[in-house]
Each structure stands twice: as structure tokens, then as C-alpha cells.
C-alpha positions in Angstrom: 10.1 7.3 17.7 12.5 9.7 16.1 14.6 8.3 13.2 17.4 10.9 13.5 19.9 8.7 15.3 18.2 5.3 15.8 19.8 1.9 16.2 19.6 -0.4 13.2 17.4 -2.7 15.3 14.9 0.0 16.2 14.6 1.1 12.5 14.1 -2.5 11.4 11.3 -3.0 14.0 9.6 0.1 13.0 9.7 -0.7 9.3 8.4 -4.2 9.9 5.4 -2.7 11.8 4.7 -0.6 8.7 5.2 -3.3 6.1 2.5 -4.7 3.8 4.0 -8.1 3.3 3.0 -8.9 -0.3 2.8 -11.8 -2.7 1.1 -11.0 -6.0 2.5 -13.7 -8.3 0.3 -14.9 -11.1 1.1 -18.5 -10.1 0.8 -18.2 -6.3 -0.6 -21.3 -4.6 -2.5 -21.7 -1.3 0.6 -23.4 0.1 2.7 -20.4 -0.8 0.2 -18.0 0.8 0.2 -20.1 3.9 4.0 -19.9 4.1 3.8 -16.1 3.6 1.4 -15.8 6.5 3.5 -18.1 8.7 6.5 -15.9 8.0 4.5 -12.8 8.9 3.4 -14.4 12.3 7.0 -15.5 13.0 8.6 -12.1 12.5 10.1 -10.2 15.4 7.5 -7.5 14.9 4.2 -8.3 13.1 3.7 -6.5 9.7 0.8 -4.2 9.3 -0.8 -6.4 6.6 -0.4 -9.3 4.2 -1.4 -8.4 0.6 -2.4 -11.1 -1.8 -4.7 -11.7 -4.8 -8.4 -12.0 -4.0 -8.5 -15.7 -4.6 -6.2 -16.2 -1.6 -8.1 -14.0 0.8 -9.8 -16.9 2.5 -6.5 -18.7 3.0 -4.9 -15.7 4.5 -7.9 -14.9 6.7 -7.7 -18.5 8.1 -4.0 -18.4 8.7 -3.9 -15.0 10.3 -6.9 -15.5 12.6 -6.3 -14.2 16.1 -3.5 -11.8 15.0 -3.5 -8.1 14.4 -2.2 -8.6 10.8 -4.7 -7.2 8.3 -5.6 -9.0 5.1 -5.2 -6.7 2.1 -6.1 -7.5 -1.5 -6.1 -5.8 -4.9 -8.8 -4.9 -7.3 -8.6 -3.5 -10.8 -5.1 -4.8 -10.7 -2.7 -4.3 -12.3 -4.3 -2.8 -15.4 -6.4 0.0 -13.8 -9.3 -0.4 -16.2 -12.0 2.3 -16.3 -14.9 0.0 -15.5 -16.7 1.0 -12.3 -19.0 -2.0 -12.4 -16.0 -4.4 -12.5 -14.4 -2.5 -9.6 -17.5 -2.6 -7.4 -18.0 -6.3 -8.1 -14.4 -7.2 -7.4 -14.5 -5.1 -4.2 -17.7 -6.7 -2.8 -16.4 -10.2 -3.5 -13.0 -9.5 -1.8 -14.8 -8.1 1.3 -17.2 -11.0 1.4 -14.2 -13.4 1.4 -12.8 -11.6 4.4 -10.5 -8.8 3.2 -9.8 -5.9 5.6 -8.1 -3.6 3.1 -8.5 -2.9 -0.6 -5.7 -1.7 -2.9 -7.4 -0.1 -5.9 -5.5 0.9 -9.1 -6.5 4.3 -10.3 -7.6 4.3 -14.0 -4.5 6.2 -14.8 -4.9 5.8 -18.6 -8.2 7.7 -18.3 -6.3 10.4 -16.5 -3.7 10.5 -19.2 -6.4 10.8 -21.8 -8.0 13.7 -20.0 -11.0 11.7 -18.8 -10.9 12.8 -15.2 -14.5 11.9 -14.5 -13.9 8.3 -15.4 -11.1 8.1 -12.8 -13.4 9.8 -10.2 -16.3 7.4 -11.0 -14.1 4.3 -10.5 -12.7 5.4 -7.2 -16.1 6.5 -6.0 -17.6 3.1 -6.9 -14.9 1.3 -4.9 -15.3 3.7 -1.9 -19.0 3.1 -1.9 -18.6 -0.7 -2.0 -16.2 -0.6 1.0 -18.1 -1.2 4.2 -17.3 0.7 7.4 -13.8 0.2 8.7 -12.4 -1.1 5.4 -9.2 0.7 4.5 -9.0 1.8 0.8 -5.6 2.5 -0.7 -5.4 4.1 -4.2 -2.5 3.1 -6.4 -1.6 6.0 -8.6 1.0 4.3 -10.8 3.2 7.3 -10.6 5.9 6.0 -12.8 3.4 6.0 -15.7 1.9 9.4 -14.8 5.5 10.6 -14.7 5.0 14.4 -14.3 4.4 16.2 -11.0 1.3 17.8 -12.5 -0.3 14.5 -13.4 0.6 13.0 -10.0 -0.9 16.0 -8.2 -4.1 15.5 -10.3 -4.2 11.8 -9.3 -3.7 12.8 -5.6 -6.6 15.2 -5.9 -8.9 12.5 -7.2 -8.1 10.1 -4.4 -8.3 12.7 -1.6 -11.5 14.1 -3.1 -13.1 10.7 -3.1 -12.1 9.9 0.5 -9.5 7.2 0.1 -7.5 6.2 3.2 -4.1 6.0 1.5 -2.4 7.2 -1.6 0.0 4.5 -2.9 2.8 5.0 -5.5 2.8 1.9 -7.6 1.7 -1.6 -8.5 5.2 -2.9 -8.8 4.2 -4.2 -12.3 5.5 -1.4 -14.5 9.1 -0.4 -15.5 9.2 2.7 -13.2 7.6 2.3 -9.7 8.2 4.2 -6.5 10.6 7.2 -6.7 11.5 9.7 -4.0 10.4 12.5 -6.3 6.9 11.1 -6.8 6.6 10.4 -3.1 7.5 14.0 -2.3 4.7 15.3 -4.6 2.2 12.9 -3.0 3.2 13.7 0.5 3.0 17.5 -0.2 -0.6 16.9 -1.5 -1.5 14.9 1.7 0.1 17.6 3.9 -1.9 20.3 2.2 -5.2 18.4 2.6 -4.5 16.4 5.8 -6.8 13.9 4.3 -5.2 10.4 4.1 -2.1 8.2 4.6 0.7 7.3 2.2 2.1 4.0 1.0 5.4 3.7 -0.9 5.6 0.5 -2.9 7.4 -0.9 -5.9 11.1 -1.5 -6.4 12.1 -0.7 -2.8 15.1 -3.0 -2.3 17.4 -1.4 0.2 17.1 -0.5 3.9 18.4 3.0 3.1 15.7 3.5 0.4 12.9 2.4 2.7 14.2 4.7 5.4 14.3 7.6 3.0 10.5 7.2 2.4 9.9 7.3 6.1 12.1 10.4 6.5 10.2 12.1 3.6 6.9 11.5 5.4 8.0 12.7 8.8 9.7 15.8 7.3 6.3 16.9 6.1 3.9 15.4 8.6 5.9 15.4 11.8 7.7 12.9 13.9 5.5 10.0 14.9 2.9 10.5 12.1 4.1 7.4 10.3 2.2 4.8 12.2 0.4 1.9 10.4 -2.8 4.0 10.2 -1.0 6.7 8.1 2.1 5.1 6.5 2.7 1.8 4.8 5.6 0.3 3.0 5.5 -2.2 0.2 9.0 -3.6 0.4 8.7 -7.3 0.7 12.1 -7.9 -0.8 13.5 -6.5 2.5 11.4 -8.7 4.8 14.2 -11.2 5.5 16.8 -8.5 6.1 14.5 -6.6 8.4 13.7 -9.7 10.4 17.4 -10.6 10.8 18.3 -7.1 12.0 15.2 -6.9 14.3 16.1 -10.2 15.8 19.7 -9.2 16.6 20.8 -7.9 19.9 20.4 -4.1 20.6 
């Protein structure tokens, strides 16, 4: 579907289909996660995934049984520590609990310190722990990396280790997703053809969300941005998107 002159409803439906509906609150309860999953299932268009902390994977798995909505969770989050043993352990536990997708935080401080091998090792450990069919998204924390050179270096690590998505941010730092960082990441993906892209962190307007989709399709071609290649972490927009999508054409 082209997004050159779409109706608001068609844009909302498409963005909903690409959304990772997320709740990563430190005090999230099973009841809140059940409510999140119920909202996902009641949406005019099912989101691509629900993303929650590992301790809530079994709750989400049970609530979403029989739907196409994937269960995503986070490891090494949000600190991005450089311990590959921890990452492997967290990943295996999350998968054993029923997760379909893993969002891993790159050890970005290692990269800032020049220890590229540490970053490679952590990502490699997580990739190895992911069983066949598990989607691995690598969170670069682009707002902390800050420069195009560092962001490109982070992209190279992820692409080289075979991740399925490069993701902008955890949403837990002062600067999260930006159009400038997204452009650098998408250029790296276009050059390699190796993975998908997820924009996440601080996306709070429909116009902003649509811009990320436009950036992707300008580089990768119209129609590239399906749930297998493009995800959006913009849960603050979920209610607005549902309202628009439920409206008359």
C-alpha cells in the first residue's frame, strides 16, 4: 500500500499492523498485562506483537493464544550490560516461558569505550541462544551513541551477527528515536539488505510515526514495510490509531 495519498483510516490500520504494543513498567502486574493483551485483541487491526518484561511472558502467551500477535520480551534491558553469560541465560529463560521475539540491548557503553569485541560477543551469545524462528531485535540506543559514525558501527555489529531487526531505543534514556538516527540505520540496512528496522522511543504523534514509515519506504521501496521488516514502538498512539481505524472510511 502506498502512503503517498492514503486515507487517515488506511494509515492507522497499517500502523496498527506494524505496532509492537508495549508495557515495560517496573511495577506492571499480571492484571495490567492481561488488560494490555485484551486491548490488542480488540483493536480494529491486530498489532504485530505485545512486548513485556520476561516475568509476564507466560501471562501474555496465555492471553494471546489462538491469535497472530507475537509475544516479545526484553533482555539485557535497559542497561545493556556487557555480560554474554547473563544475556544467554535471560534469553533461554524467556524462550522457555514462551516468547516469540527477543529485544536485546546492545552493550553500547562497550562500543563507546572502544570495546567492539564485547558488543559482538554479547549479540552473538543472544543469537546463538535463539532457537529457529525466534526474531531477534537489537536495540542500539542511538540517542546515547549520538553520532552517525557510532550508529553505523552499531548497525554493522548487528548486521554482522545476523539480527533480524535494528531498533533505535529502549525508551528509557533522555534522547530516544530521531529521524536522523533512523536515516543512518536505514541506509545501513539498505546497503546490506540484511535485516528489518524498528523505530521506538518517544514517538507520540501520528505524523511522527508516519515519517518513520516514509523514511523506510524511500530507501527500501513501497511495500517493504510489512511486519517482517518494519516495526513501530509507539504505544502512546495506540488509542488514537484504534479510534481512527474504527472510523468510517
